[in-house]
TORROVO-719925 format. One record per residue: x, z, y of N, C-alpha, C, O, CB in turn; residue number from 0. Coordinates in Angstrom, 3 decimals, always signed. Atoms other than C-alpha are relative to their C-alpha. Glycine has a CB too. Layout:
REM TORROVO-719925
+----------+----------+----------+----------+----------+----------+----------+----------+----------+----------+----------+----------+----------+----------+----------+------+
!      n.x !      n.z !      n.y !     ca.x !     ca.z !     ca.y !      c.x !      c.z !      c.y !      o.x !      o.z !      o.y !     cb.x !     cb.z !     cb.y ! resi !
+----------+----------+----------+----------+----------+----------+----------+----------+----------+----------+----------+----------+----------+----------+----------+------+
!        X !        Z !        Y !        X !        Z !        Y !        X !        Z !        Y !        X !        Z !        Y !        X !        Z !        Y !  NUM !
...
+----------+----------+----------+----------+----------+----------+----------+----------+----------+----------+----------+----------+----------+----------+----------+------+
//
This chain:
REM TORROVO-719925
+----------+----------+----------+----------+----------+----------+----------+----------+----------+----------+----------+----------+----------+----------+----------+------+
!      n.x !      n.z !      n.y !     ca.x !     ca.z !     ca.y !      c.x !      c.z !      c.y !      o.x !      o.z !      o.y !     cb.x !     cb.z !     cb.y ! resi !
+----------+----------+----------+----------+----------+----------+----------+----------+----------+----------+----------+----------+----------+----------+----------+------+
!   -0.737 !   -0.016 !   -1.246 !  +51.740 !  +43.644 !   -2.484 !   +0.236 !   -1.441 !   +0.438 !   +0.624 !   -2.290 !   -0.364 !   +1.342 !   +0.772 !   -0.150 !    0 !
!   -0.231 !   +1.318 !   -0.561 !  +51.973 !  +40.627 !   -0.232 !   +1.338 !   -0.072 !   +0.711 !   +1.981 !   +0.941 !   +0.983 !   -1.114 !   -0.368 !   +0.953 !    1 !
!   -1.247 !   +0.230 !   -0.724 !  +54.950 !  +39.115 !   +1.490 !   -0.212 !   -1.101 !   +1.019 !   -0.967 !   -2.045 !   +0.788 !   +1.150 !   -0.365 !   -0.967 !    2 !
!   +0.043 !   +1.040 !   -1.024 !  +55.372 !  +37.107 !   +4.663 !   +1.302 !   +0.050 !   +0.791 !   +1.863 !   +1.121 !   +1.023 !   -1.239 !   +0.178 !   +0.943 !    3 !
!   -1.163 !   +0.098 !   -0.884 !  +58.301 !  +35.899 !   +6.740 !   -0.502 !   -0.366 !   +1.388 !   -1.328 !   -1.265 !   +1.550 !   +1.041 !   -1.056 !   -0.526 !    4 !
!   +0.418 !   +0.226 !   -1.381 !  +57.890 !  +36.013 !  +10.498 !   +1.251 !   -0.033 !   +0.871 !   +2.121 !   +0.831 !   +0.760 !   -1.001 !   +1.110 !   +0.487 !    5 !
!   -1.107 !   +0.057 !   -0.951 !  +60.328 !  +34.935 !  +13.169 !   -0.089 !   +1.159 !   +0.974 !   -1.180 !   +1.577 !   +1.361 !   +0.002 !   -1.336 !   +0.758 !    6 !
!   -0.049 !   -1.149 !   -0.918 !  +61.439 !  +37.756 !  +15.453 !   -0.849 !   -0.253 !   +1.245 !   -1.531 !   +0.650 !   +1.731 !   +1.456 !   +0.299 !   +0.411 !    7 !
!   +0.740 !   +0.326 !   -1.214 !  +59.892 !  +35.954 !  +18.420 !   -1.513 !   -0.043 !   -0.226 !   -2.278 !   -0.129 !   +0.735 !   +0.471 !   -1.329 !   +0.543 !    8 !
!   +1.428 !   +0.072 !   +0.295 !  +56.509 !  +35.898 !  +16.621 !   -0.568 !   +1.278 !   -0.636 !   -1.682 !   +1.267 !   -1.160 !   -0.257 !   -1.164 !   -0.910 !    9 !
!   +0.505 !   -1.252 !   +0.568 !  +56.190 !  +39.510 !  +15.462 !   -1.302 !   +0.435 !   +0.654 !   -2.130 !   +1.089 !   +0.019 !   +1.039 !   +1.101 !   +0.146 !   10 !
!   +1.223 !   -0.385 !   -0.699 !  +53.482 !  +39.973 !  +18.076 !   -1.241 !   -0.651 !   -0.603 !   -2.354 !   -0.191 !   -0.348 !   +0.105 !   -0.365 !   +1.466 !   11 !
!   +1.140 !   +0.612 !   +0.692 !  +51.262 !  +37.663 !  +15.995 !   -0.473 !   +0.879 !   -1.150 !   -1.644 !   +0.849 !   -1.528 !   +0.372 !   -1.396 !   -0.524 !   12 !
!   +0.296 !   -0.818 !   +1.168 !  +51.415 !  +40.141 !  +13.128 !   -0.311 !   +1.446 !   +0.370 !   -1.302 !   +2.013 !   -0.089 !   +1.160 !   -0.041 !   -0.964 !   13 !
!   +0.103 !   -1.425 !   -0.304 !  +51.845 !  +43.597 !  +14.626 !   -0.624 !   +0.248 !   +1.363 !   -0.253 !   -0.372 !   +2.359 !   +1.366 !   +0.647 !   -0.061 !   14 !
!   +0.750 !   -0.269 !   -1.226 !  +49.526 !  +45.023 !  +17.236 !   +0.842 !   +0.598 !   +1.109 !   +0.525 !   +0.418 !   +2.285 !   -1.135 !   +0.915 !   -0.296 !   15 !
!   -0.770 !   -0.679 !   -1.040 !  +52.209 !  +47.011 !  +19.037 !   +1.382 !   -0.599 !   +0.219 !   +2.244 !   +0.041 !   +0.821 !   +0.139 !   +1.449 !   -0.342 !   16 !
!   -1.315 !   +0.610 !   -0.182 !  +55.125 !  +44.596 !  +18.963 !   +0.007 !   -0.880 !   +1.244 !   -1.041 !   -1.205 !   +1.801 !   +0.395 !   -0.824 !   -1.240 !   17 !
!   -0.161 !   +0.927 !   -1.123 !  +56.480 !  +42.418 !  +21.746 !   +0.839 !   -1.168 !   -0.487 !   +1.482 !   -1.083 !   -1.533 !   +0.664 !   +0.701 !   +1.244 !   18 !
!   -0.797 !   +1.160 !   +0.385 !  +58.112 !  +39.032 !  +21.609 !   +1.486 !   +0.338 !   +0.090 !   +1.856 !   +1.382 !   +0.625 !   -0.335 !   -1.216 !   +0.892 !   19 !
!   -1.446 !   -0.233 !   +0.007 !  +61.879 !  +38.734 !  +21.177 !   +0.547 !   +0.173 !   +1.408 !   +1.569 !   +0.832 !   +1.598 !   +0.717 !   -1.151 !   -0.692 !   20 !
!   -0.483 !   -0.123 !   -1.383 !  +62.244 !  +38.450 !  +24.951 !   -0.304 !   +1.367 !   +0.593 !   +0.155 !   +1.696 !   +1.687 !   -0.620 !   -1.081 !   +0.872 !   21 !
!   +0.351 !   -1.319 !   -0.502 !  +60.805 !  +41.935 !  +25.311 !   -1.275 !   -0.012 !   +0.826 !   -1.768 !   +1.041 !   +1.231 !   +1.128 !   +0.551 !   +0.821 !   22 !
!   +1.228 !   +0.108 !   -0.787 !  +57.770 !  +40.632 !  +27.173 !   -1.200 !   -0.036 !   -0.939 !   -1.084 !   -0.504 !   -2.071 !   +0.026 !   -1.263 !   +0.906 !   23 !
!   +1.194 !   +0.095 !   +0.820 !  +54.226 !  +40.989 !  +25.873 !   -0.365 !   -1.459 !   -0.220 !   +0.006 !   -2.338 !   +0.558 !   -1.164 !   +0.757 !   +0.648 !   24 !
!   +0.433 !   +1.367 !   +0.293 !  +52.697 !  +37.929 !  +24.290 !   -0.904 !   -0.503 !   +1.112 !   -1.688 !   +0.256 !   +1.683 !   -0.728 !   -0.071 !   -1.361 !   25 !
!   +0.870 !   +0.612 !   -1.002 !  +51.038 !  +35.551 !  +26.698 !   -1.409 !   -0.066 !   -0.558 !   -1.616 !   -0.509 !   -1.688 !   +0.506 !   -1.418 !   +0.401 !   26 !
!   +1.371 !   +0.016 !   +0.475 !  +47.317 !  +35.897 !  +26.432 !   -0.475 !   -1.426 !   -0.179 !   -0.159 !   -2.310 !   +0.618 !   -0.915 !   +0.752 !   +0.962 !   27 !
!   +0.547 !   +1.314 !   +0.252 !  +45.525 !  +32.946 !  +24.937 !   +0.865 !   -0.886 !   -0.878 !   +0.424 !   -1.971 !   -1.258 !   -0.236 !   -0.673 !   +1.276 !   28 !
!   -0.846 !   +0.832 !   +0.838 !  +48.463 !  +31.650 !  +22.881 !   -0.441 !   +0.050 !   -1.456 !   -0.184 !   -0.890 !   -2.209 !   +1.451 !   +0.433 !   +0.121 !   29 !
!   +0.542 !   -0.167 !   +1.343 !  +46.838 !  +32.914 !  +19.684 !   -1.023 !   +1.111 !   +0.083 !   -1.178 !   +1.746 !   +1.126 !   +1.124 !   +0.322 !   -1.058 !   30 !
!   +1.007 !   -1.051 !   +0.015 !  +44.104 !  +35.314 !  +18.650 !   +0.639 !   +1.382 !   +0.006 !   +1.822 !   +1.525 !   +0.317 !   -0.903 !   -0.151 !   -1.215 !   31 !
!   -0.522 !   -1.366 !   +0.035 !  +44.493 !  +39.058 !  +18.283 !   +1.047 !   +0.123 !   -1.097 !   +1.012 !   -0.638 !   -2.064 !   -1.141 !   +1.021 !   -0.222 !   32 !
!   -0.973 !   -0.200 !   +1.062 !  +47.448 !  +40.327 !  +16.252 !   -0.716 !   +0.246 !   -1.335 !   -1.757 !   +0.900 !   -1.385 !   +0.938 !   +1.181 !   +0.341 !   33 !
!   +0.635 !   -0.079 !   +1.315 !  +46.669 !  +40.123 !  +12.543 !   -0.241 !   +1.440 !   -0.431 !   -1.269 !   +1.740 !   -1.038 !   +0.853 !   -0.708 !   -1.036 !   34 !
!   +0.157 !   -1.404 !   +0.370 !  +47.199 !  +43.853 !  +12.045 !   -1.303 !   +0.567 !   +0.577 !   -2.027 !   +1.294 !   -0.103 !   +1.209 !   +0.824 !   +0.491 !   35 !
!   +1.217 !   -0.480 !   -0.662 !  +44.399 !  +44.569 !  +14.510 !   -1.244 !   -0.602 !   -0.641 !   -2.221 !   +0.106 !   -0.887 !   +0.035 !   -0.336 !   +1.498 !   36 !
!   +1.149 !   +0.656 !   +0.639 !  +42.036 !  +42.007 !  +12.959 !   -0.230 !   +0.570 !   -1.399 !   -1.372 !   +0.806 !   -1.793 !   +0.218 !   -1.532 !   -0.076 !   37 !
!   +0.114 !   -0.567 !   +1.342 !  +42.771 !  +43.365 !   +9.470 !   -0.640 !   +1.387 !   +0.063 !   -1.541 !   +1.694 !   -0.717 !   +1.386 !   +0.078 !   -0.677 !   38 !
!   +0.541 !   -1.363 !   -0.123 !  +42.053 !  +46.943 !  +10.578 !   -1.488 !   -0.019 !   +0.333 !   -2.259 !   +0.780 !   -0.199 !   +0.764 !   +0.782 !   +1.077 !   39 !
!   +1.431 !   +0.117 !   -0.342 !  +38.739 !  +45.904 !  +12.125 !   -0.820 !   -0.413 !   -1.215 !   -1.885 !   +0.148 !   -1.471 !   -0.205 !   -1.020 !   +1.139 !   40 !
!   +0.711 !   +0.438 !   +1.202 !  +37.710 !  +44.066 !   +8.956 !   -0.045 !   +1.104 !   -1.050 !   -1.060 !   +1.280 !   -1.724 !   +0.662 !   -1.248 !   -0.584 !   41 !
!   -0.029 !   -1.099 !   +0.970 !  +38.782 !  +47.008 !   +6.797 !   -1.054 !   +1.050 !   +0.345 !   -1.698 !   +1.607 !   -0.544 !   +1.401 !   +0.647 !   -0.044 !   42 !
!   +0.988 !   -1.001 !   -0.422 !  +36.570 !  +49.320 !   +8.839 !   -1.436 !   -0.513 !   -0.141 !   -2.336 !   +0.239 !   -0.517 !   +0.258 !   +0.410 !   +1.449 !   43 !
!   +1.372 !   +0.526 !   -0.016 !  +33.559 !  +47.013 !   +9.014 !   -0.464 !   -0.607 !   -1.324 !   -1.666 !   -0.763 !   -1.538 !   -0.118 !   -1.034 !   +1.068 !   44 !
!   +0.383 !   +0.699 !   +1.234 !  +33.643 !  +45.364 !   +5.565 !   +0.380 !   +0.745 !   -1.278 !   +0.347 !   +0.170 !   -2.366 !   +0.633 !   -1.360 !   -0.022 !   45 !
!   -0.302 !   -0.813 !   +1.177 !  +34.679 !  +48.180 !   +3.236 !   -1.185 !   -0.051 !   -0.956 !   -2.329 !   +0.179 !   -0.565 !   +0.325 !   +1.470 !   +0.400 !   46 !
!   +1.048 !   +0.031 !   +1.017 !  +32.745 !  +47.791 !   -0.003 !   -0.760 !   -1.309 !   -0.081 !   -1.580 !   -1.485 !   -0.982 !   -0.960 !   +1.091 !   +0.253 !   47 !
!   +0.673 !   +1.303 !   +0.015 !  +31.559 !  +44.265 !   +0.809 !   +0.658 !   -0.891 !   -1.056 !   +1.789 !   -0.623 !   -1.461 !   +0.056 !   -0.679 !   +1.410 !   48 !
!   -0.580 !   +0.885 !   +1.011 !  +32.122 !  +41.454 !   -1.702 !   +1.198 !   -0.794 !   +0.530 !   +1.231 !   -1.191 !   +1.694 !   -1.059 !   -0.958 !   -0.511 !   49 !
!   -1.211 !   +0.742 !   -0.352 !  +35.506 !  +39.698 !   -1.692 !   -0.329 !   -1.373 !   +0.594 !   +0.272 !   -1.747 !   +1.601 !   +0.890 !   -0.166 !   -1.233 !   50 !
!   +0.293 !   +1.320 !   -0.577 !  +33.946 !  +36.233 !   -1.111 !   -0.518 !   +0.052 !   +1.437 !   -0.412 !   -0.935 !   +2.164 !   -1.009 !   -0.707 !   -0.857 !   51 !
!   +0.475 !   -0.160 !   -1.373 !  +32.407 !  +37.558 !   +2.109 !   +1.177 !   +0.309 !   +0.947 !   +1.176 !   -0.117 !   +2.101 !   -1.066 !   +1.128 !   +0.073 !   52 !
!   -1.138 !   -0.428 !   -0.812 !  +35.704 !  +39.026 !   +3.377 !   +1.046 !   -1.104 !   +0.131 !   +1.652 !   -1.263 !   +1.191 !   +0.637 !   +1.247 !   -0.602 !   53 !
!   -1.077 !   +0.989 !   +0.064 !  +38.037 !  +36.184 !   +2.389 !   +0.008 !   -1.003 !   +1.152 !   +1.062 !   -1.210 !   +1.753 !   -0.093 !   -0.742 !   -1.285 !   54 !
!   -0.051 !   +0.957 !   -1.116 !  +36.966 !  +33.589 !   +4.993 !   +0.275 !   +0.661 !   +1.351 !   +0.827 !   +0.029 !   +2.251 !   -1.304 !   -0.763 !   +0.078 !   55 !
!   -0.268 !   -0.722 !   -1.241 !  +37.132 !  +36.228 !   +7.726 !   +1.498 !   +0.278 !   +0.144 !   +2.055 !   +0.176 !   +1.237 !   -0.798 !   +1.320 !   +0.042 !   56 !
!   -1.443 !   -0.197 !   -0.017 !  +40.713 !  +37.053 !   +6.776 !   +0.722 !   -1.316 !   +0.265 !   +1.700 !   -1.345 !   +1.011 !   +0.472 !   +0.607 !   -1.324 !   57 !
!   -0.613 !   +1.313 !   -0.217 !  +41.575 !  +33.337 !   +6.654 !   -0.079 !   -0.372 !   +1.477 !   +0.895 !   -0.859 !   +2.051 !   -0.691 !   -1.082 !   -0.868 !   58 !
!   +0.163 !   +0.308 !   -1.420 !  +40.178 !  +32.886 !  +10.161 !   +0.952 !   +0.848 !   +0.848 !   +1.582 !   +0.343 !   +1.777 !   -1.461 !   +0.235 !   +0.438 !   59 !
!   -0.900 !   -0.881 !   -0.749 !  +42.129 !  +35.903 !  +11.432 !   +1.455 !   -0.450 !   -0.148 !   +2.205 !   -0.443 !   +0.829 !   -0.155 !   +1.455 !   -0.478 !   60 !
!   -1.371 !   +0.474 !   +0.235 !  +45.356 !  +34.593 !   +9.849 !   +0.242 !   -1.304 !   +0.754 !   +1.300 !   -1.486 !   +1.355 !   +0.260 !   -0.199 !   -1.517 !   61 !
!   -0.134 !   +1.277 !   -0.710 !  +44.769 !  +31.116 !  +11.285 !   +0.085 !   +0.220 !   +1.507 !   +0.888 !   -0.422 !   +2.183 !   -1.182 !   -0.928 !   -0.332 !   62 !
!   -0.015 !   -0.276 !   -1.440 !  +44.052 !  +32.509 !  +14.758 !   +1.297 !   +0.666 !   +0.436 !   +1.741 !   +0.481 !   +1.569 !   -1.182 !   +0.881 !   +0.380 !   63 !
!   -1.279 !   -0.642 !   -0.310 !  +47.241 !  +34.595 !  +14.606 !   +1.182 !   -0.917 !   -0.328 !   +2.342 !   -0.540 !   -0.161 !   +0.131 !   +1.319 !   -0.773 !   64 !
!   -1.021 !   +0.999 !   +0.337 !  +49.128 !  +31.477 !  +13.476 !   +0.954 !   +0.500 !   -1.080 !   +2.163 !   +0.285 !   -1.002 !   +0.792 !   -0.384 !   +1.244 !   65 !
!   -0.788 !   -0.512 !   +1.111 !  +50.306 !  +33.165 !  +10.267 !   -0.375 !   -0.735 !   -1.279 !   -1.546 !   -1.035 !   -1.511 !   -0.208 !   +1.518 !   -0.166 !   66 !
!   +0.207 !   +0.796 !   +1.197 !  +50.710 !  +31.347 !   +6.974 !   -0.131 !   +0.808 !   -1.273 !   +0.688 !   +0.665 !   -2.181 !   +1.108 !   -0.950 !   -0.151 !   67 !
!   +0.234 !   -0.724 !   +1.245 !  +49.338 !  +33.721 !   +4.369 !   -0.502 !   -0.962 !   -1.072 !   -1.261 !   -1.887 !   -0.782 !   -1.011 !   +1.151 !   +0.216 !   68 !
!   +0.506 !   +0.806 !   +1.114 !  +48.757 !  +32.179 !   +0.950 !   -1.414 !   +0.459 !   -0.346 !   -1.848 !   +1.544 !   +0.041 !   +0.939 !   +0.110 !   -1.244 !   69 !
!   +1.348 !   -0.362 !   +0.453 !  +45.295 !  +32.153 !   -0.583 !   +0.069 !   +1.263 !   -0.860 !   -0.784 !   +2.142 !   -0.743 !   -0.651 !   -1.171 !   -0.800 !   70 !
!   -0.144 !   -1.172 !   +0.874 !  +46.525 !  +34.678 !   -3.180 !   +0.197 !   +1.281 !   +0.824 !   -0.385 !   +2.319 !   +0.511 !   +1.190 !   -0.197 !   -0.969 !   71 !
!   -0.200 !   -1.172 !   -0.861 !  +47.746 !  +37.052 !   -0.441 !   -1.301 !   +0.415 !   +0.672 !   -1.633 !   +1.599 !   +0.715 !   +1.069 !   -0.290 !   +1.064 !   72 !
!   +1.261 !   -0.320 !   -0.669 !  +44.452 !  +36.816 !   +1.422 !   -1.009 !   +0.575 !   -0.982 !   -1.774 !   +1.473 !   -0.632 !   -0.578 !   -1.245 !   +0.678 !   73 !
!   +0.914 !   -0.532 !   +1.018 !  +42.522 !  +37.412 !   -1.801 !   +0.353 !   +1.454 !   -0.316 !   -0.537 !   +2.296 !   -0.434 !   +0.055 !   -0.861 !   -1.292 !   74 !
!   -0.432 !   -1.389 !   +0.234 !  +44.599 !  +40.553 !   -2.487 !   -0.442 !   +0.904 !   +1.148 !   -0.911 !   +2.020 !   +0.925 !   +1.536 !   +0.072 !   -0.169 !   75 !
!   +0.406 !   -0.780 !   -1.165 !  +43.902 !  +41.748 !   +1.048 !   -1.504 !   +0.235 !   -0.016 !   -1.962 !   +1.342 !   +0.268 !   +0.416 !   -0.707 !   +1.298 !   76 !
!   +1.461 !   -0.128 !   +0.062 !  +40.170 !  +41.084 !   +0.642 !   -0.403 !   +1.002 !   -1.086 !   -1.327 !   +1.793 !   -0.895 !   -0.656 !   -1.379 !   -0.271 !   77 !
!   +0.297 !   -0.955 !   +1.075 !  +40.162 !  +43.003 !   -2.647 !   +0.315 !   +1.427 !   +0.437 !   -0.423 !   +2.358 !   +0.114 !   +0.798 !   -0.352 !   -1.269 !   78 !
!   -0.346 !   -1.342 !   -0.498 !  +41.917 !  +45.940 !   -0.979 !   -1.066 !   +0.514 !   +0.964 !   -1.457 !   +1.679 !   +0.902 !   +1.377 !   -0.018 !   +0.700 !   79 !
!   +1.062 !   -0.407 !   -0.933 !  +39.326 !  +45.994 !   +1.801 !   -1.270 !   +0.326 !   -0.764 !   -1.904 !   +1.349 !   -0.507 !   -0.275 !   -1.110 !   +1.043 !   80 !
!   +1.234 !   -0.188 !   +0.754 !  +36.447 !  +45.651 !   -0.650 !   -0.010 !   +1.319 !   -0.765 !   -1.026 !   +2.013 !   -0.811 !   -0.200 !   -1.152 !   -0.961 !   81 !
!   -0.077 !   -1.201 !   +0.837 !  +37.653 !  +48.510 !   -2.852 !   +0.560 !   +1.212 !   +0.734 !   +0.711 !   +2.279 !   +0.141 !   +0.845 !   -0.280 !   -1.211 !   82 !
!   -0.544 !   -1.085 !   -0.824 !  +39.066 !  +50.651 !   -0.007 !   +1.327 !   +0.518 !   -0.551 !   +1.591 !   +1.720 !   -0.557 !   -1.005 !   +1.148 !   +0.092 !   83 !
!   -1.344 !   -0.327 !   +0.471 !  +42.571 !  +50.548 !   -1.496 !   +1.005 !   -0.335 !   +1.091 !   +0.761 !   -1.226 !   +1.905 !   +0.337 !   -0.763 !   -1.312 !   84 !
!   -1.054 !   +0.368 !   -0.954 !  +45.752 !  +50.545 !   +0.575 !   +0.553 !   -1.386 !   -0.355 !   +0.539 !   -1.794 !   -1.517 !   +1.146 !   +1.066 !   +0.000 !   85 !
!   -0.642 !   +1.298 !   +0.214 !  +47.420 !  +47.165 !   +1.000 !   +1.390 !   +0.053 !   +0.600 !   +1.556 !   +0.426 !   +1.761 !   -0.834 !   -1.164 !   +0.624 !   86 !
!   -1.388 !   -0.020 !   -0.448 !  +51.190 !  +46.868 !   +1.266 !   +0.431 !   -1.437 !   +0.251 !   +0.256 !   -2.314 !   -0.595 !   +0.933 !   +0.697 !   -1.048 !   87 !
!   -0.500 !   +1.318 !   -0.379 !  +52.682 !  +43.896 !   +3.061 !   +1.477 !   +0.115 !   +0.318 !   +1.870 !   +0.870 !   +1.207 !   -0.784 !   -0.576 !   +1.211 !   88 !
!   -1.435 !   +0.019 !   -0.265 !  +56.416 !  +43.242 !   +2.919 !   +0.251 !   -1.112 !   +1.021 !   -0.068 !   -2.276 !   +0.782 !   +0.838 !   -0.224 !   -1.330 !   89 !
!   -0.259 !   +0.939 !   -1.088 !  +57.499 !  +41.569 !   +6.159 !   +1.506 !   -0.228 !   +0.105 !   +2.288 !   +0.712 !   +0.246 !   -0.580 !   +0.529 !   +1.351 !   90 !
!   -1.387 !   +0.374 !   -0.215 !  +60.774 !  +39.697 !   +6.407 !   +0.082 !   -0.608 !   +1.394 !   -0.622 !   -1.568 !   +1.708 !   +0.515 !   -1.000 !   -1.104 !   91 !
!   -0.168 !   +0.492 !   -1.358 !  +61.885 !  +39.161 !   +9.982 !   +1.193 !   -0.943 !   +0.006 !   +2.295 !   -0.581 !   -0.405 !   +0.195 !   +1.175 !   +1.018 !   92 !
!   -1.065 !   +1.018 !   -0.012 !  +63.899 !  +35.980 !  +10.477 !   +0.467 !   -0.268 !   +1.408 !   +1.357 !   -1.092 !   +1.616 !   -0.479 !   -1.303 !   -0.643 !   93 !
+----------+----------+----------+----------+----------+----------+----------+----------+----------+----------+----------+----------+----------+----------+----------+------+
//
């Protein structure tokens, strides 16, 4: 299980259906797609693929969403995608 802390105003970087703290949708172009959406796409397209192939794609998605996942967290996520296991992420909202 991974963990990440995200400011309330930045939940839209992580969750596909969230809005910023102001209640307005995120401004387009401020960051890439929400990480949840990128993760789901990778899970669907890279199931069963080797972890070393998935890992840089997850890193890019995390970087584009401006989220600071550790290498260990991204590796766990890549392993979950590779083996088609569920991945649990504990999110602390600050």
